[in-house]
DSSP file (Angstrom, degrees, kcal/mol; ACC not computed):
  #  RESIDUE AA STRUCTURE BP1 BP2  ACC     N-H-->O    O-->H-N    N-H-->O    O-->H-N    TCO  KAPPA ALPHA  PHI   PSI    X-CA   Y-CA   Z-CA
    1    1 A G     >        0   0    0      0, 0.0     4,-2.6     0, 0.0     5,-0.2   0.000 360.0 360.0 360.0 -26.6  -84.4   44.3  -15.8
    2    2 A R  H  >  +     0   0    0      2,-0.2     4,-2.1     1,-0.2     5,-0.2   0.887 360.0  50.4 -66.5 -36.8  -82.4   45.2  -18.9
    3    3 A L  H  > S+     0   0    0      2,-0.2     4,-2.3     1,-0.2    -1,-0.2   0.936 112.0  47.5 -61.5 -46.6  -85.1   47.5  -20.2
    4    4 A L  H  > S+     0   0    0      1,-0.2     4,-2.0     2,-0.2    -2,-0.2   0.902 110.5  52.4 -64.2 -40.4  -85.4   49.2  -16.8
    5    5 A D  H  X S+     0   0    0     -4,-2.6     4,-1.1     1,-0.2    -1,-0.2   0.904 109.7  49.2 -62.1 -39.6  -81.5   49.6  -16.7
    6    6 A E  H  X S+     0   0    0     -4,-2.1     4,-1.3     1,-0.2     3,-0.4   0.896 107.8  54.0 -69.2 -38.0  -81.5   51.2  -20.1
    7    7 A L  H  < S+     0   0    0     -4,-2.3     3,-0.3     1,-0.2     6,-0.2   0.887 103.5  56.5 -63.9 -35.7  -84.3   53.6  -19.1
    8    8 A K  H  < S+     0   0    0     -4,-2.0    -1,-0.2     1,-0.2    -2,-0.2   0.832 108.8  47.3 -61.5 -31.1  -82.2   54.7  -16.1
    9    9 A E  H  < S+     0   0    0     -4,-1.1    -1,-0.2    -3,-0.4    -2,-0.2   0.685  91.5  96.5 -80.7 -21.9  -79.4   55.6  -18.5
   10   10 A N  S >< S-     0   0    0     -4,-1.3     3,-1.8    -3,-0.3     4,-0.2  -0.555  71.9-143.2 -74.2 127.0  -81.8   57.5  -20.8
   11   11 A P  T 3  S+     0   0    0      0, 0.0     3,-0.3     0, 0.0    -1,-0.2   0.678 101.8  54.2 -63.2 -16.5  -81.7   61.3  -20.1
   12   12 A R  T >  S+     0   0    0      1,-0.2     3,-2.5     2,-0.1     4,-0.3   0.153  70.6 117.9-101.2  18.4  -85.5   61.3  -20.8
   13   13 A K  G X   +     0   0    0     -3,-1.8     3,-1.6     1,-0.3    -1,-0.2   0.804  65.5  67.4 -59.2 -27.9  -86.4   58.6  -18.3
   14   14 A R  G 3  S+     0   0    0     -3,-0.3    -1,-0.3     1,-0.3    -2,-0.1   0.719 101.5  48.0 -64.3 -18.8  -88.5   61.0  -16.3
   15   15 A E  G <  S+     0   0    0     -3,-2.5     2,-0.6    37,-0.1    -1,-0.3   0.361  87.4 108.8-102.3   3.0  -90.9   61.1  -19.2
   16   16 A T    <   -     0   0    0     -3,-1.6     2,-0.5    -4,-0.3    -3,-0.0  -0.737  49.2-163.7 -92.8 120.2  -91.2   57.3  -19.8
   17   17 A V        -     0   0    0     -2,-0.6     2,-0.5    35,-0.1    35,-0.2  -0.850   5.9-156.6 -98.2 131.4  -94.4   55.6  -18.8
   18   18 A I  E     -A   51   0A   0     33,-2.2    33,-2.6    -2,-0.5     2,-0.5  -0.943  12.1-179.9-111.2 128.3  -94.4   51.9  -18.5
   19   19 A V  E     -A   50   0A   0     -2,-0.5     2,-0.5    31,-0.2    31,-0.2  -0.984   7.3-174.4-123.9 117.3  -97.5   49.8  -18.9
   20   20 A L  E     +A   49   0A   0     29,-3.2    29,-2.9    -2,-0.5     2,-0.2  -0.964  23.0 127.8-118.6 123.0  -97.0   46.0  -18.5
   21   21 A T  E     -A   48   0A   0     -2,-0.5     2,-0.3    27,-0.2    27,-0.2  -0.834  31.4-151.6-150.7-171.9  -99.9   43.6  -19.1
   22   22 A S        -     0   0    0     25,-0.6     2,-0.1    -2,-0.2    -2,-0.0  -0.947  29.0 -83.0-155.7 174.1 -100.6   40.5  -21.1
   23   23 A D        -     0   0    0     -2,-0.3     2,-0.1     1,-0.1    21,-0.0  -0.439  55.4-101.0 -74.8 160.5 -103.3   38.5  -22.8
   24   24 A H        -     0   0    0     -2,-0.1    20,-0.2     1,-0.1    -1,-0.1  -0.421  38.4-123.6 -84.5 166.8 -105.3   36.1  -20.6
   25   25 A G        -     0   0    0     18,-0.6     2,-0.3    20,-0.3    -1,-0.1   0.002  22.7 -89.7 -97.2-162.1 -104.6   32.4  -20.5
   26   26 A W        -     0   0    0     11,-0.1     2,-0.5    16,-0.0    10,-0.2  -0.730  31.8-109.4-108.3 154.8 -106.4   29.2  -21.1
   27   27 A N        -     0   0    0      8,-3.6     8,-0.4    -2,-0.3     2,-0.1  -0.801  28.9-165.2 -78.3 129.6 -108.4   26.9  -18.8
   28   28 A L  S    S-     0   0    0     -2,-0.5     6,-0.2     6,-0.2     3,-0.1  -0.422  73.4 -45.7-115.4  54.4 -106.3   23.8  -18.4
   29   29 A G  S >  S+     0   0    0      4,-2.7     3,-1.8     1,-0.4     5,-0.2   0.218  93.7 142.6 104.1 -14.0 -108.9   21.5  -17.0
   30   30 A E  G >  S+     0   0    0      1,-0.3     3,-2.1     3,-0.2    -1,-0.4  -0.377  83.0   1.3 -60.5 136.8 -110.4   23.9  -14.4
   31   31 A K  G 3  S-     0   0    0      1,-0.3    -1,-0.3    -3,-0.1     3,-0.1   0.827 130.1 -70.2  51.4  34.5 -114.2   23.4  -14.3
   32   32 A T  G <  S+     0   0    0     -3,-1.8     2,-0.4     1,-0.2    -1,-0.3   0.729 103.1 132.1  55.9  27.8 -113.7   20.6  -16.9
   33   33 A H    <   -     0   0    0     -3,-2.1    -4,-2.7     2,-0.1     2,-0.3  -0.901  38.2-175.6-110.1 137.9 -112.8   23.2  -19.6
   34   34 A W        +     0   0    0     -2,-0.4     2,-0.3    -6,-0.2    -6,-0.2  -0.700  54.7  85.2-123.4  77.1 -110.0   23.2  -21.9
   35   35 A C  S    S-     0   0    0     -8,-0.4    -8,-3.6    -2,-0.3    -6,-0.1  -0.945  72.2-125.7-163.0 176.0 -110.3   26.4  -23.8
   36   36 A K  S    S+     0   0    0     -2,-0.3     2,-1.8   -10,-0.2    -1,-0.1   0.573  87.0  88.8-107.0 -18.7 -109.7   30.1  -23.8
   37   37 A A        +     0   0    0    -10,-0.1     2,-0.3     2,-0.1    -1,-0.1  -0.501  61.6 107.3 -87.0  70.5 -113.3   31.2  -24.3
   38   38 A A        -     0   0    0     -2,-1.8    -5,-0.0     2,-0.1     0, 0.0  -0.971  56.6-149.3-141.6 155.5 -114.5   31.5  -20.7
   39   39 A I        +     0   0    0     -2,-0.3     2,-0.2    76,-0.1    69,-0.1  -0.022  53.7 125.8-119.9  30.6 -115.2   34.6  -18.5
   40   40 A W  S >> S-     0   0    0      1,-0.1     4,-1.8    76,-0.0     3,-0.5  -0.491  71.7-110.9 -80.3 160.4 -114.3   33.2  -15.1
   41   41 A R  H 3> S+     0   0    0      1,-0.2     4,-2.3     2,-0.2     3,-0.2   0.920 115.2  51.6 -61.3 -49.4 -111.7   35.1  -13.0
   42   42 A D  H 34 S+     0   0    0      1,-0.2   -17,-0.2     2,-0.2    -1,-0.2   0.769 113.2  47.6 -63.3 -22.6 -108.9   32.6  -13.3
   43   43 A T  H <4 S+     0   0    0     -3,-0.5   -18,-0.6     1,-0.1    -1,-0.2   0.856 122.2  31.5 -81.9 -36.2 -109.3   32.6  -17.1
   44   44 A T  H  < S+     0   0    0     -4,-1.8     2,-0.2    -3,-0.2    -2,-0.2   0.545  87.5 108.7-103.3 -11.0 -109.4   36.4  -17.6
   45   45 A R     <  +     0   0    0     -4,-2.3   -20,-0.3    -5,-0.2    -5,-0.0  -0.498  44.7 173.7 -72.3 134.9 -107.2   37.8  -14.8
   46   46 A V        -     0   0    0     -2,-0.2   -22,-0.1   -22,-0.1     2,-0.1  -0.931  37.0 -92.1-136.1 159.2 -103.9   39.2  -16.1
   47   47 A P        -     0   0    0      0, 0.0   -25,-0.6     0, 0.0     2,-0.3  -0.447  39.7-178.1 -65.4 149.0 -101.0   41.2  -14.7
   48   48 A F  E     +A   21   0A   0    -27,-0.2     2,-0.4    -2,-0.1   -27,-0.2  -0.774   6.8 167.5-155.2 106.5 -101.3   44.9  -15.0
   49   49 A M  E     -A   20   0A   0    -29,-2.9   -29,-3.2    -2,-0.3     2,-0.4  -0.947  10.8-169.8-125.1 139.4  -98.5   47.1  -13.8
   50   50 A V  E     -A   19   0A   0     -2,-0.4     2,-0.5   -31,-0.2   -31,-0.2  -0.997  10.8-168.8-133.2 131.8  -98.0   50.9  -14.5
   51   51 A V  E     +A   18   0A   0    -33,-2.6   -33,-2.2    -2,-0.4    -2,-0.0  -0.985  14.3 174.8-116.2 116.5  -95.0   53.1  -13.7
   52   52 A L    >>  -     0   0    0     -2,-0.5     3,-2.5   -35,-0.2     4,-2.1  -0.916  32.0-126.1-123.3 101.7  -96.0   56.7  -14.2
   53   53 A P  T 34 S+     0   0    0      0, 0.0     4,-0.1     0, 0.0    -2,-0.0  -0.151  93.5  14.1 -53.9 134.8  -93.2   59.1  -13.2
   54   54 A G  T 34 S+     0   0    0      2,-0.3     3,-0.1     1,-0.1   -40,-0.0   0.371 130.1  53.4  81.0  -1.8  -94.2   61.6  -10.6
   55   55 A V  T <4 S+     0   0    0     -3,-2.5    -1,-0.1     1,-0.2     2,-0.1   0.664  91.5  61.9-122.4 -60.9  -97.5   59.7   -9.8
   56   56 A T     <  -     0   0    0     -4,-2.1     2,-0.4    42,-0.0    -2,-0.3  -0.397  66.5-146.4 -78.3 149.9  -96.9   56.1   -8.9
   57   57 A K    >   -     0   0    0     39,-0.2     3,-2.3    -2,-0.1    -1,-0.0  -0.907  32.6 -92.1-113.2 144.3  -94.9   55.0   -5.9
   58   58 A T  T 3  S+     0   0    0     -2,-0.4     3,-0.1     1,-0.3    -7,-0.0  -0.291 111.0   8.9 -53.8 127.9  -92.7   51.9   -5.7
   59   59 A G  T 3  S+     0   0    0      1,-0.3    -1,-0.3    -3,-0.0     2,-0.0   0.361  89.6 145.5  81.8  -5.6  -94.6   49.0   -4.3
   60   60 A A    <   -     0   0    0     -3,-2.3     2,-0.4    36,-0.0    -1,-0.3  -0.396  27.2-169.8 -64.8 145.3  -98.0   50.8   -4.4
   61   61 A R        -     0   0    0     -3,-0.1     2,-0.4    -2,-0.0    -3,-0.0  -1.000  19.4-177.0-143.0 136.8 -100.9   48.5   -5.2
   62   62 A N        -     0   0    0     -2,-0.4    38,-0.1     2,-0.1    33,-0.0  -0.973   6.5-168.5-131.2 117.3 -104.5   49.0   -6.0
   63   63 A N        +     0   0    0     -2,-0.4     3,-0.1    36,-0.2    39,-0.0   0.005  39.6 134.6 -98.8  31.7 -106.7   45.9   -6.5
   64   64 A Q        -     0   0    0     37,-0.1     2,-0.2     1,-0.1    -2,-0.1  -0.448  66.0 -92.9 -74.2 151.3 -109.7   47.7   -8.0
   65   65 A P        +     0   0    0      0, 0.0     2,-0.3     0, 0.0    -1,-0.1  -0.488  54.3 163.0 -69.4 133.1 -111.3   46.1  -11.0
   66   66 A I        -     0   0    0     -2,-0.2     2,-0.3    40,-0.1    40,-0.1  -0.891  21.5-147.0-138.7 171.7 -110.1   47.3  -14.4
   67   67 A S    >   -     0   0    0     -2,-0.3     3,-2.5    23,-0.2     4,-0.2  -0.937  32.3-107.5-137.6 158.3 -110.2   46.1  -18.0
   68   68 A H  G >  S+     0   0    0     -2,-0.3     3,-1.7     1,-0.3     4,-0.5   0.775 114.8  69.5 -60.1 -23.4 -108.0   46.4  -21.0
   69   69 A V  G 3  S+     0   0    0      1,-0.3    20,-0.7     2,-0.1    -1,-0.3   0.670  89.6  66.0 -66.9 -10.6 -110.4   48.9  -22.5
   70   70 A D  G <> S+     0   0    0     -3,-2.5     4,-1.5    19,-0.2    22,-0.4   0.589  82.1  78.6 -82.3 -10.5 -109.2   51.2  -19.8
   71   71 A I  H <> S+     0   0    0     -3,-1.7     4,-3.1    -4,-0.2     5,-0.2   0.962  90.1  49.5 -64.6 -53.0 -105.7   51.3  -21.3
   72   72 A Y  H  > S+     0   0    0     -4,-0.5     4,-2.1     1,-0.2    -1,-0.2   0.935 113.8  43.1 -56.4 -53.8 -106.4   53.8  -24.1
   73   73 A P  H  > S+     0   0    0      0, 0.0     4,-1.8     0, 0.0    -1,-0.2   0.831 113.9  53.9 -64.6 -26.2 -108.2   56.5  -22.0
   74   74 A S  H  X S+     0   0    0     -4,-1.5     4,-3.0     2,-0.2    -2,-0.2   0.949 107.0  50.1 -68.1 -49.4 -105.5   56.0  -19.3
   75   75 A L  H  X S+     0   0    0     -4,-3.1     4,-2.5     1,-0.2    -1,-0.2   0.891 109.1  53.3 -58.9 -37.8 -102.7   56.7  -21.9
   76   76 A C  H  X>S+     0   0    0     -4,-2.1     5,-2.4    -5,-0.2     4,-1.1   0.935 111.2  45.1 -62.8 -43.6 -104.6   59.8  -23.0
   77   77 A D  H  <5S+     0   0    0     -4,-1.8     3,-0.3     2,-0.2    -2,-0.2   0.898 110.9  53.8 -65.4 -39.3 -104.7   61.1  -19.5
   78   78 A F  H  <5S+     0   0    0     -4,-3.0    -1,-0.2     1,-0.2    -2,-0.2   0.929 114.9  41.3 -56.9 -44.4 -101.0   60.2  -18.9
   79   79 A A  H  <5S-     0   0    0     -4,-2.5    -1,-0.2    -5,-0.2    -2,-0.2   0.622 111.1-122.6 -80.4 -12.9 -100.1   62.2  -22.0
   80   80 A G  T  <5 +     0   0    0     -4,-1.1    -3,-0.2    -3,-0.3    -4,-0.1   0.847  66.3 133.1  72.1  34.9 -102.5   65.0  -21.1
   81   81 A I      < -     0   0    0     -5,-2.4    -1,-0.3    -6,-0.2    -2,-0.1  -0.830  63.5 -91.6-114.1 153.8 -104.3   64.8  -24.4
   82   82 A P        -     0   0    0      0, 0.0    -1,-0.1     0, 0.0     3,-0.0  -0.318  38.3-121.8 -65.4 147.4 -108.1   64.7  -24.9
   83   83 A K        -     0   0    0      1,-0.1   -11,-0.0     2,-0.0    -9,-0.0  -0.740  28.3-112.9 -86.4 133.1 -109.8   61.4  -25.0
   84   84 A P    >   -     0   0    0      0, 0.0     3,-1.3     0, 0.0    -1,-0.1  -0.354  24.4-122.6 -61.2 147.6 -111.8   60.6  -28.2
   85   85 A S  T 3  S+     0   0    0      1,-0.3    -2,-0.0    -3,-0.0     0, 0.0   0.725 104.4  66.5 -66.7 -21.9 -115.5   60.4  -27.6
   86   86 A H  T 3  S+     0   0    0      2,-0.0    -1,-0.3     0, 0.0     2,-0.1   0.531  72.7 117.9 -81.6  -2.6 -115.8   56.8  -28.9
   87   87 A L    <   -     0   0    0     -3,-1.3   -17,-0.0     1,-0.1   -18,-0.0  -0.369  44.8-166.8 -68.9 140.3 -113.8   55.3  -26.1
   88   88 A E        +     0   0    0    -19,-0.1    -1,-0.1    -2,-0.1   -18,-0.1   0.756  60.0  80.1 -96.0 -28.7 -115.5   52.7  -23.9
   89   89 A G  S    S-     0   0    0    -20,-0.7     2,-0.4   -21,-0.1   -19,-0.2  -0.043  71.1-126.3 -75.4 175.9 -113.0   52.5  -21.0
   90   90 A R        -     0   0    0    -23,-0.1   -16,-0.2     2,-0.0   -23,-0.2  -0.973  30.4-104.5-124.2 140.2 -112.3   54.6  -18.0
   91   91 A S        -     0   0    0     -2,-0.4     4,-0.1   -18,-0.2   -20,-0.1  -0.311  15.8-152.9 -61.3 141.6 -108.9   56.1  -17.1
   92   92 A I    >>  +     0   0    0    -22,-0.4     4,-1.7     1,-0.2     3,-1.0   0.394  69.2 106.3 -92.2   0.8 -107.1   54.4  -14.2
   93   93 A L  H 3> S+     0   0    0      1,-0.3     4,-2.8     2,-0.2     3,-0.3   0.897  75.9  54.5 -52.0 -45.7 -105.2   57.7  -13.4
   94   94 A P  H 3> S+     0   0    0      0, 0.0     4,-1.6     0, 0.0    -1,-0.3   0.874 107.9  50.4 -57.3 -33.6 -107.4   58.3  -10.3
   95   95 A L  H <4 S+     0   0    0     -3,-1.0     6,-0.2     2,-0.2    -2,-0.2   0.799 111.9  47.6 -73.9 -28.8 -106.4   54.8   -9.0
   96   96 A L  H  < S+     0   0    0     -4,-1.7   -39,-0.2    -3,-0.3    -1,-0.2   0.880 111.3  50.0 -77.3 -37.2 -102.7   55.5   -9.6
   97   97 A K  H  < S+     0   0    0     -4,-2.8    -2,-0.2     1,-0.3    -1,-0.2   0.868 125.6  26.5 -70.0 -32.7 -102.9   58.9   -7.9
   98   98 A D    ><  -     0   0    0     -4,-1.6     3,-2.6    -5,-0.3    -1,-0.3  -0.873  65.5-165.7-132.3 100.1 -104.6   57.4   -4.9
   99   99 A P  T 3  S+     0   0    0      0, 0.0   -36,-0.2     0, 0.0    -1,-0.1   0.664  92.7  56.6 -63.8 -12.6 -104.0   53.7   -4.2
  100  100 A T  T 3  S+     0   0    0    -38,-0.1    -5,-0.1    -3,-0.1   -38,-0.0   0.470  82.6 115.2 -93.0  -1.5 -106.9   53.7   -1.7
  101  101 A A    <   -     0   0    0     -3,-2.6     2,-0.3    -7,-0.2   -37,-0.1  -0.274  52.7-151.7 -66.7 154.1 -109.3   55.0   -4.4
  102  102 A T        -     0   0    0    -38,-0.1     2,-0.3   -39,-0.0    -1,-0.1  -0.799  14.4-165.5-123.4 167.0 -112.1   52.6   -5.5
  103  103 A R        -     0   0    0     -2,-0.3    17,-0.3     1,-0.1     3,-0.1  -0.980  21.4-132.3-149.8 148.7 -114.2   51.9   -8.5
  104  104 A E        -     0   0    0     -2,-0.3    16,-0.3     1,-0.2     2,-0.3   0.958  69.5  -6.8 -73.1 -55.0 -117.4   50.0   -8.7
  105  105 A M        -     0   0    0     14,-0.1     2,-0.3   -40,-0.1    14,-0.2  -0.953  38.7-158.0-144.2 156.1 -117.1   47.5  -11.6
  106  106 A A  E     -B  118   0B   0     12,-1.6    12,-3.1    -2,-0.3     2,-0.3  -0.969  25.5-146.8-126.0 145.0 -115.2   46.3  -14.6
  107  107 A F  E     -B  117   0B   0     -2,-0.3     2,-0.3    10,-0.2    10,-0.2  -0.877  13.6-173.8-116.8 147.1 -117.0   44.4  -17.3
  108  108 A L  E     -B  116   0B   0      8,-2.3     8,-2.8    -2,-0.3     2,-0.3  -0.968   8.2-171.7-131.3 145.5 -115.8   41.6  -19.6
  109  109 A S  E     -B  115   0B   0     -2,-0.3     2,-0.4     6,-0.2     6,-0.2  -0.992  15.1-173.0-141.0 154.8 -117.6   40.1  -22.5
  110  110 A Y  E  >  -B  114   0B   0      4,-2.8     4,-0.7    -2,-0.3     3,-0.2  -0.941  67.6 -11.1-143.6 118.1 -117.3   37.1  -24.8
  111  111 A G  T  4 S-     0   0    0     -2,-0.4     3,-0.1     1,-0.2    -1,-0.1  -0.322 110.4 -46.5  79.8-172.9 -119.7   36.7  -27.7
  112  112 A P  T  4 S+     0   0    0      0, 0.0    -1,-0.2     0, 0.0     0, 0.0   0.885 131.5   2.3 -69.4 -38.9 -122.9   38.8  -28.0
  113  113 A E  T  4 S+     0   0    0     -3,-0.2     2,-0.9    -4,-0.0    -2,-0.1   0.150  88.3 114.9-140.1  25.4 -124.2   38.5  -24.4
  114  114 A N  E  <  +B  110   0B   0     -4,-0.7    -4,-2.8    13,-0.2     2,-0.4  -0.864  46.5 168.2 -96.7 109.1 -121.9   36.5  -22.2
  115  115 A T  E     -BC 109 126B   0     11,-2.9    11,-2.9    -2,-0.9     2,-0.4  -0.944  26.5-161.1-130.4 141.7 -120.8   39.2  -19.7
  116  116 A A  E     -BC 108 125B   0     -8,-2.8    -8,-2.3    -2,-0.4     2,-0.5  -0.969   6.4-157.7-119.7 137.8 -119.0   39.2  -16.5
  117  117 A A  E     -BC 107 124B   0      7,-2.9     7,-2.3    -2,-0.4     2,-0.5  -0.972  11.4-163.7-113.1 126.4 -119.1   42.1  -13.9
  118  118 A Q  E     +BC 106 123B   0    -12,-3.1   -12,-1.6    -2,-0.5     5,-0.2  -0.943  10.8 176.0-112.7 124.0 -116.2   42.2  -11.5
  119  119 A S        -     0   0    0      3,-3.0   -14,-0.1    -2,-0.5   -15,-0.1  -0.519  54.6 -88.5-104.6-176.9 -116.3   44.3   -8.3
  120  120 A D  S    S+     0   0    0    -16,-0.3     3,-0.1   -17,-0.3   -15,-0.1   0.731 125.8  16.3 -66.3 -18.3 -113.5   44.3   -5.8
  121  121 A R  S    S+     0   0    0      1,-0.2    16,-2.7    16,-0.1    17,-0.3   0.714 121.2  50.8-119.2 -35.5 -115.2   41.3   -4.0
  122  122 A Y  E     - D   0 136B   0     14,-0.2    -3,-3.0    15,-0.1     2,-0.4  -0.722  50.5-159.9-116.0 153.9 -117.7   39.7   -6.4
  123  123 A R  E     -CD 118 135B   0     12,-1.9    12,-2.5    -2,-0.3     2,-0.4  -0.985  12.4-170.5-131.7 124.4 -117.9   38.4  -10.0
  124  124 A Y  E     -CD 117 134B   0     -7,-2.3    -7,-2.9    -2,-0.4     2,-0.4  -0.946   3.6-166.0-109.4 133.1 -121.3   38.0  -11.6
  125  125 A L  E     -CD 116 133B   0      8,-3.1     8,-2.1    -2,-0.4     2,-0.4  -0.964   6.9-174.8-120.7 135.1 -121.7   36.2  -14.9
  126  126 A R  E     -CD 115 132B   0    -11,-2.9   -11,-2.9    -2,-0.4     2,-0.2  -0.994  13.1-155.8-129.9 128.2 -124.7   36.3  -17.2
  127  127 A Y    >   -     0   0    0      4,-2.7     3,-2.6    -2,-0.4   -13,-0.2  -0.601  31.6-106.7-100.1 161.9 -124.7   34.1  -20.3
  128  128 A E  T 3  S+     0   0    0      1,-0.3   -14,-0.1    -2,-0.2    -1,-0.1   0.694 119.3  60.1 -62.9 -17.6 -126.7   34.6  -23.5
  129  129 A D  T 3  S-     0   0    0      2,-0.1    -1,-0.3   -16,-0.0     3,-0.1   0.452 120.5-108.4 -85.0  -0.2 -129.0   31.7  -22.5
  130  130 A G  S <  S+     0   0    0     -3,-2.6    -2,-0.1     1,-0.3     2,-0.0   0.327  74.6 136.8  92.6  -7.2 -130.0   33.7  -19.4
  131  131 A S        -     0   0    0     -5,-0.1    -4,-2.7     1,-0.0    -1,-0.3  -0.363  36.3-158.0 -72.5 155.7 -128.1   31.4  -16.9
  132  132 A E  E     -D  126   0B   0     -6,-0.2     2,-0.3    -3,-0.1    -6,-0.2  -0.917  16.7-166.6-136.1 157.1 -126.1   33.2  -14.2
  133  133 A E  E     -D  125   0B   0     -8,-2.1    -8,-3.1    -2,-0.3     2,-0.4  -0.989   4.6-170.1-140.5 148.1 -123.2   32.6  -11.8
  134  134 A L  E     -D  124   0B   0     -2,-0.3    13,-3.5   -10,-0.2     2,-0.4  -0.990   5.6-170.9-140.8 129.4 -122.1   34.7   -8.8
  135  135 A Y  E     -D  123   0B   0    -12,-2.5   -12,-1.9    -2,-0.4     2,-0.8  -0.961  18.6-147.4-128.7 139.9 -118.9   34.2   -6.9
  136  136 A D  E >>  -D  122   0B   0     -2,-0.4     4,-2.7     9,-0.3     3,-0.8  -0.893  11.8-164.9-104.1 102.8 -117.7   35.7   -3.6
  137  137 A H  T 34 S+     0   0    0    -16,-2.7    -1,-0.1    -2,-0.8   -15,-0.1   0.658  84.2  62.2 -70.5 -16.2 -113.9   36.1   -4.0
  138  138 A Q  T 34 S+     0   0    0    -17,-0.3    -1,-0.3     2,-0.2   -16,-0.1   0.895 121.1  24.1 -69.7 -37.8 -113.3   36.6   -0.3
  139  139 A K  T <4 S+     0   0    0     -3,-0.8    -2,-0.2     1,-0.2    -1,-0.1   0.705 139.6  25.0 -97.3 -22.8 -114.7   33.1    0.4
  140  140 A D    ><  +     0   0    0     -4,-2.7     3,-1.7     1,-0.1    -1,-0.2  -0.608  60.3 171.2-147.4  72.7 -114.1   31.4   -2.9
  141  141 A P  T 3  S+     0   0    0      0, 0.0    -4,-0.1     0, 0.0    -1,-0.1   0.691  82.8  49.6 -64.6 -18.7 -111.2   33.0   -4.9
  142  142 A H  T 3  S-     0   0    0   -101,-0.1  -100,-0.1  -100,-0.0    -5,-0.1   0.320 109.7-120.3-106.7   9.5 -111.2   30.3   -7.6
  143  143 A E    <   +     0   0    0     -3,-1.7     3,-0.1    -7,-0.1    -6,-0.1   0.926  63.6 140.8  59.0  54.1 -115.0   30.4   -8.2
  144  144 A W        +     0   0    0      1,-0.2     2,-0.7     2,-0.0    -1,-0.1   0.703  59.4  59.8 -92.6 -24.4 -115.9   26.8   -7.3
  145  145 A N  S    S-     0   0    0     -5,-0.1     2,-0.6    -9,-0.1    -9,-0.3  -0.874  72.9-150.8-114.8 103.9 -119.2   27.7   -5.5
  146  146 A N        -     0   0    0     -2,-0.7     3,-0.3     1,-0.1   -11,-0.2  -0.605  13.2-176.3 -74.0 116.7 -121.8   29.4   -7.6
  147  147 A E    >   +     0   0    0    -13,-3.5     3,-1.5    -2,-0.6     6,-0.3   0.199  50.2 110.8 -98.9  13.8 -123.9   31.6   -5.1
  148  148 A S  T 3  S+     0   0    0    -14,-0.3    -1,-0.2     1,-0.3   -15,-0.1   0.811  84.2  41.8 -64.1 -27.8 -126.4   32.8   -7.7
  149  149 A G  T 3  S+     0   0    0     -3,-0.3    -1,-0.3   -15,-0.1    -2,-0.1   0.422  89.3 108.1 -95.4   3.0 -129.2   30.8   -6.1
  150  150 A N    X   -     0   0    0     -3,-1.5     3,-2.1     1,-0.1     4,-0.2  -0.700  63.4-147.4 -83.8 118.8 -128.2   31.5   -2.5
  151  151 A P  G >  S+     0   0    0      0, 0.0     3,-1.2     0, 0.0     4,-0.3   0.754  94.8  69.0 -57.4 -24.1 -130.7   33.9   -0.9
  152  152 A E  G 3  S+     0   0    0      1,-0.3     3,-0.2     2,-0.1     4,-0.2   0.730 105.1  41.1 -65.7 -20.0 -127.9   35.5    1.2
  153  153 A Y  G <> S+     0   0    0     -3,-2.1     4,-2.8    -6,-0.3    -1,-0.3   0.251  81.7 109.8-108.9   8.7 -126.5   37.0   -2.0
  154  154 A A  H <> S+     0   0    0     -3,-1.2     4,-2.4     1,-0.2     5,-0.2   0.867  78.0  48.4 -56.2 -43.3 -129.8   38.0   -3.6
  155  155 A A  H  > S+     0   0    0     -4,-0.3     4,-2.0     2,-0.2    -1,-0.2   0.894 114.3  46.1 -68.2 -39.8 -129.3   41.8   -3.2
  156  156 A I  H  > S+     0   0    0      2,-0.2     4,-2.7     1,-0.2     5,-0.3   0.931 112.7  50.4 -64.9 -45.5 -125.8   41.7   -4.7
  157  157 A K  H  X S+     0   0    0     -4,-2.8     4,-2.8     1,-0.2    -2,-0.2   0.923 110.6  49.9 -56.8 -46.7 -126.9   39.5   -7.5
  158  158 A K  H  X S+     0   0    0     -4,-2.4     4,-1.9    -5,-0.2    -1,-0.2   0.892 112.0  47.4 -60.8 -41.1 -129.8   41.9   -8.3
  159  159 A K  H  X S+     0   0    0     -4,-2.0     4,-1.8     2,-0.2    -2,-0.2   0.936 115.6  44.2 -68.0 -46.9 -127.6   44.9   -8.3
  160  160 A M  H  X S+     0   0    0     -4,-2.7     4,-2.3     2,-0.2    -2,-0.2   0.858 110.1  55.9 -65.7 -37.5 -124.9   43.2  -10.5
  161  161 A H  H  X S+     0   0    0     -4,-2.8     4,-2.4    -5,-0.3    -1,-0.2   0.932 107.7  48.5 -58.1 -48.0 -127.5   41.8  -12.8
  162  162 A A  H  X S+     0   0    0     -4,-1.9     4,-2.3     1,-0.2    -2,-0.2   0.871 111.3  50.0 -63.1 -36.5 -129.0   45.3  -13.5
  163  163 A Q  H  X S+     0   0    0     -4,-1.8     4,-2.4     2,-0.2    -1,-0.2   0.887 109.9  51.1 -74.0 -34.9 -125.5   46.7  -14.1
  164  164 A V  H  X S+     0   0    0     -4,-2.3     4,-2.6     2,-0.2    -2,-0.2   0.918 109.6  49.4 -64.3 -42.4 -124.7   43.9  -16.6
  165  165 A L  H  X S+     0   0    0     -4,-2.4     4,-2.1     2,-0.2    -2,-0.2   0.915 112.2  49.2 -61.7 -42.4 -128.0   44.6  -18.5
  166  166 A R  H  X S+     0   0    0     -4,-2.3     4,-1.1     2,-0.2    -2,-0.2   0.922 111.5  49.0 -60.4 -44.6 -127.1   48.3  -18.6
  167  167 A F  H  < S+     0   0    0     -4,-2.4     3,-0.5     1,-0.2    -2,-0.2   0.910 110.4  50.7 -59.6 -45.9 -123.6   47.5  -19.9
  168  168 A Q  H  < S+     0   0    0     -4,-2.6    -1,-0.2     1,-0.2    -2,-0.2   0.855 108.9  52.7 -63.7 -35.8 -125.0   45.2  -22.5
  169  169 A S  H  <        0   0    0     -4,-2.1    -1,-0.2     1,-0.2    -2,-0.2   0.747 360.0 360.0 -75.5 -20.7 -127.5   47.8  -23.7
  170  170 A E     <        0   0    0     -4,-1.1    -1,-0.2    -3,-0.5    -2,-0.2   0.454 360.0 360.0 -80.2 360.0 -124.8   50.5  -24.2
């Protein structure tokens, strides 16, 4: 609160953008893992809050999937400067302007080919050995039931698998 109080006293407060996030945590026994190197949701999910004067509204929330690689292009858009061509992320400005806006996927990776694709409902994981996991967060928010072999999820798995392979090839 002290930082926000000081910003209120600053005559330039209207120009101050606040981005609050953190590093991800450790597995502390979940799924019998005691490590940081996992790509499950509970291991990689972090707080991410933005105050962008003139754009964000107090209490507004958008739960679309984003990644830390989206920070740099977002800051460029916030500042109104061109984005370098080498950036991998996508700006979250459209999500801030419209809290009902959607986006299809965010990707996370660990190591050469251990990749997770996160949609607003599902997380698909593909490991370098070819094994796969698929979780339905509406039914299983802590990812205890791997649905990758469930025929009911075959179409979702196929779509997310293709997107992960495309992401890995880029």
